C-alpha positions as CSV (number, residue, x, y, z in Angstrom):
1,M,50.2,-5.1,-23.2
2,K,50.8,-7.6,-20.3
3,L,47.6,-9.1,-18.9
4,P,47.2,-8.8,-15.2
5,V,47.6,-12.3,-13.8
6,E,50.3,-11.6,-11.4
7,G,48.2,-10.7,-8.7
8,W,45.8,-13.9,-8.5
9,P,47.3,-15.8,-5.8
10,E,46.9,-12.7,-3.5
11,A,43.5,-11.8,-4.7
12,A,41.8,-15.0,-4.6
13,G,42.0,-15.7,-1.1
14,Q,41.5,-19.1,0.4
15,G,38.8,-21.7,0.5
16,R,35.9,-22.0,-1.8
17,V,35.0,-18.2,-1.7
18,G,38.5,-17.6,-2.9
19,V,38.2,-20.2,-6.0
20,V,34.9,-18.6,-7.0
21,R,36.6,-15.1,-6.8
22,R,39.4,-16.5,-9.0
23,V,36.7,-17.6,-11.6
24,V,34.8,-14.5,-11.7
25,L,37.9,-12.3,-11.9
26,L,39.3,-14.5,-14.7
27,A,35.9,-14.3,-16.7
28,L,35.4,-10.6,-16.2
29,R,38.9,-9.7,-17.1
30,D,38.6,-11.7,-20.4
31,L,35.3,-10.4,-21.2
32,R,36.4,-6.5,-20.6
33,L,39.4,-7.0,-22.8
34,E,37.0,-8.7,-25.7
35,V,34.7,-6.1,-25.6
36,R,37.2,-3.5,-25.9
37,D,38.8,-5.5,-28.8
38,R,35.4,-6.1,-30.5
39,S,37.0,-7.7,-33.9
40,G,35.8,-11.2,-32.5
41,L,32.3,-10.2,-31.8
42,L,31.5,-8.0,-34.6
43,S,33.2,-11.0,-36.7
44,V,30.5,-13.7,-35.2
45,L,27.5,-10.8,-35.6
46,A,28.2,-10.4,-39.1
47,F,28.5,-14.5,-39.7
48,F,25.1,-14.6,-38.0
49,A,23.5,-12.0,-40.1
50,V,25.3,-13.4,-43.3
51,M,24.2,-17.0,-42.7
52,L,20.8,-16.5,-41.8
53,F,20.2,-13.9,-44.6
54,I,21.5,-16.3,-47.0
55,M,19.4,-19.4,-45.8
56,A,16.1,-17.3,-45.8
57,L,16.7,-16.3,-49.3
58,A,17.7,-19.7,-50.4
59,L,14.3,-21.1,-49.0
60,G,12.3,-18.7,-50.7
61,P,9.3,-16.5,-49.1
62,E,7.0,-19.3,-47.9
63,E,6.5,-18.8,-44.3
64,E,6.0,-22.5,-43.6
65,P,9.2,-23.8,-44.9
66,L,10.9,-20.9,-43.6
67,R,9.5,-21.8,-39.9
68,R,10.3,-25.6,-40.1
69,A,13.9,-25.0,-41.1
70,A,14.5,-22.1,-38.4
71,P,15.5,-24.2,-35.7
72,G,17.9,-26.1,-37.6
73,V,19.4,-23.3,-39.6
74,L,19.6,-21.6,-35.8
75,W,21.7,-23.9,-34.3
76,V,23.9,-24.4,-37.0
77,A,24.7,-21.0,-37.0
78,L,25.2,-20.5,-33.5
79,A,27.8,-24.1,-33.5
80,F,29.9,-22.6,-36.2
81,G,29.7,-18.7,-34.8
82,S,30.6,-20.2,-31.5
83,T,33.5,-22.2,-33.0
84,L,35.0,-18.9,-34.1
85,L,34.9,-17.6,-30.6
86,S,35.9,-20.6,-28.8
87,T,40.1,-20.3,-29.8
88,R,39.7,-16.7,-28.3
89,A,39.4,-18.4,-24.6
90,F,43.0,-18.8,-24.5
91,A,44.4,-16.9,-27.5
92,L,45.1,-13.6,-25.0
93,E,47.2,-15.8,-22.7
94,V,49.1,-17.2,-25.7
95,E,49.9,-13.9,-27.3
96,E,51.0,-12.2,-24.0
97,G,52.6,-15.4,-22.6
98,T,50.6,-15.4,-19.6
99,L,49.3,-19.0,-19.7
100,D,52.2,-20.3,-17.8
101,D,51.5,-17.3,-14.8
102,L,47.9,-18.5,-14.6
103,L,49.1,-22.4,-14.2
104,L,51.8,-21.5,-11.6
105,A,49.1,-20.3,-9.5
106,P,48.8,-22.1,-6.3
107,G,46.0,-24.7,-5.9
108,G,44.2,-26.8,-8.5
109,K,43.7,-25.7,-11.9
110,E,40.2,-26.3,-12.0
111,W,39.5,-22.6,-11.6
112,I,40.9,-21.9,-15.0
113,Y,38.9,-24.0,-16.8
114,F,35.7,-22.9,-14.9
115,G,37.0,-18.9,-15.3
116,K,37.0,-19.7,-19.0
117,L,33.8,-21.4,-19.5
118,L,32.1,-18.2,-17.6
119,F,33.9,-16.2,-20.2
120,Q,32.3,-18.0,-22.9
121,M,29.1,-18.4,-21.6
122,L,28.9,-14.8,-20.8
123,L,29.9,-13.7,-24.5
124,L,27.7,-16.5,-26.2
125,L,24.7,-15.9,-24.6
126,P,24.2,-12.7,-25.5
127,L,25.1,-13.6,-28.9
128,A,22.7,-16.7,-29.0
129,V,19.7,-14.0,-28.2
130,L,20.7,-11.9,-31.0
131,A,20.7,-14.5,-33.2
132,L,17.6,-16.0,-32.1
133,L,16.0,-12.4,-32.8
134,M,17.6,-12.5,-36.4
135,A,15.8,-15.8,-37.1
136,A,12.6,-14.7,-35.5
137,G,12.7,-11.7,-38.1
138,L,13.8,-13.8,-41.1
139,F,12.2,-17.2,-40.6
140,Y,8.8,-16.3,-38.9
141,L,10.1,-17.7,-35.7
142,P,7.1,-17.2,-33.0
143,L,8.6,-15.8,-29.6
144,E,5.4,-16.4,-27.3
145,R,7.4,-18.9,-25.5
146,L,10.6,-16.8,-25.1
147,F,11.5,-18.2,-21.6
148,P,11.5,-22.1,-22.9
149,L,13.4,-20.9,-26.0
150,F,15.9,-19.0,-23.8
151,L,16.3,-22.0,-21.7
152,T,17.0,-24.2,-24.6
153,L,19.8,-21.6,-25.4
154,V,21.5,-22.0,-22.0
155,L,21.3,-25.7,-21.9
156,G,22.6,-25.9,-25.5
157,V,25.3,-23.3,-25.4
158,L,26.5,-24.6,-22.1
159,G,26.8,-28.2,-23.5
160,Y,28.6,-26.5,-26.2
161,A,31.0,-24.3,-24.5
162,S,32.1,-26.9,-22.1
163,V,33.5,-29.1,-24.7
164,A,34.8,-26.0,-26.6
165,T,36.6,-24.5,-23.5
166,F,38.2,-27.8,-22.8
167,Y,39.8,-28.1,-26.2
168,A,40.8,-24.7,-26.8
169,G,43.1,-25.2,-23.4
170,L,44.4,-28.4,-24.7
171,L,45.1,-27.0,-28.6
172,A,46.3,-23.4,-26.7
173,R,49.9,-24.0,-27.5
174,L,49.6,-25.8,-31.1
175,R,50.0,-24.1,-34.3
176,G,46.8,-24.7,-36.4
177,R,44.3,-25.0,-33.5
178,E,41.7,-22.8,-35.5
179,V,41.8,-25.7,-38.0
180,L,41.9,-28.6,-35.2
181,L,39.5,-27.2,-32.9
182,P,36.3,-27.7,-35.2
183,L,37.3,-31.3,-36.2
184,L,37.6,-32.5,-32.3
185,L,34.6,-30.3,-31.3
186,F,31.9,-31.2,-33.7
187,S,32.5,-35.1,-33.2
188,L,31.2,-34.6,-29.5
189,V,28.8,-31.8,-29.9
190,V,26.5,-33.2,-32.4
191,P,24.1,-34.5,-29.7
192,V,23.9,-31.5,-28.1
193,V,23.2,-29.8,-31.6
194,L,20.6,-32.2,-32.2
195,A,18.7,-32.2,-28.7
196,S,18.7,-28.5,-29.2
197,V,17.2,-28.6,-32.6
198,R,14.1,-31.1,-31.5
199,A,13.8,-28.9,-28.3
200,T,13.2,-25.8,-30.4
201,T,11.3,-27.3,-33.3
202,G,8.8,-28.9,-30.7
203,L,8.5,-25.1,-29.1
204,V,8.4,-23.2,-32.3
205,E,5.4,-26.2,-33.4
206,G,3.7,-25.4,-30.0
207,L,3.9,-28.7,-28.3
208,P,3.1,-29.1,-24.8
209,L,6.0,-28.2,-22.5
210,G,5.7,-32.0,-21.3
211,E,6.7,-33.3,-24.7
212,V,9.6,-30.7,-25.2
213,S,11.2,-31.5,-21.3
214,P,12.6,-34.9,-22.4
215,W,14.8,-33.0,-24.7
216,W,15.6,-30.5,-22.0
217,Q,16.5,-33.4,-19.8
218,L,18.9,-35.2,-22.4
219,L,20.6,-31.7,-22.8
220,A,21.1,-31.7,-18.8
221,V,22.5,-34.8,-18.9
222,F,25.0,-34.0,-21.7
223,D,25.8,-30.6,-19.9
224,V,26.8,-32.6,-16.6
225,V,28.7,-35.3,-18.1
226,Y,30.9,-32.9,-20.5
227,L,31.1,-30.3,-17.5
228,T,32.6,-32.9,-14.9
229,A,34.6,-34.5,-17.6
230,S,36.3,-31.5,-18.8
231,A,36.9,-29.9,-15.5
232,L,38.5,-33.3,-14.6
233,L,40.7,-33.8,-17.4
234,F,41.7,-30.0,-17.8
235,P,44.4,-30.2,-15.2
236,V,45.8,-33.0,-16.2
237,V,46.1,-31.9,-20.0
238,M,47.3,-28.6,-19.1
239,E,50.3,-30.1,-17.0
240,G,51.0,-32.8,-19.0
């Protein structure tokens, strides 16, 4: 099946509204195809369930050790599970030979990056919420501060996805990209994962939001830096 990309220039219009429309159309198209296929989503859900269940069994039945370990286990599971989906950001274009069609669309190429990033966010955030609920059931994770936990998920997933989308595009045409992506990705996203773990730990331990907010600020800084650098470099690496 040929992916419907030939109409991007006409559907996009002109100016900023046209660019935003391109981004949204690309993200929704990829999301629809991914949900229809379901194999990637089911594999990540299975990975979350198996990993969290095994770690809960390994740590024993005591509530306190499980609760202390929950933030680290949750974010390690999210990091590895998200990597499984990251290669799929450009997989359909490579398989169908439509990546060049996207690159030949008039205008800059940053919209492709932001469309793929939005696709990753729409895919990863619901999965991250499901992983949080699994961790709450298996690790006695309190959910009273649900909104601050969700904010941590958004900031952490955005930082991770911004780098993952960039590297997925960089490695899209290479063989063995599934092996290379984690090697390149984990070296850059370690600060994001660590800050997310510390913010989640503070919320689980009931610390005041004022003591947790520096970790949110650090995550926001990493998000801005990664997002800006990736958006600026993406056209260069895709056209190079």
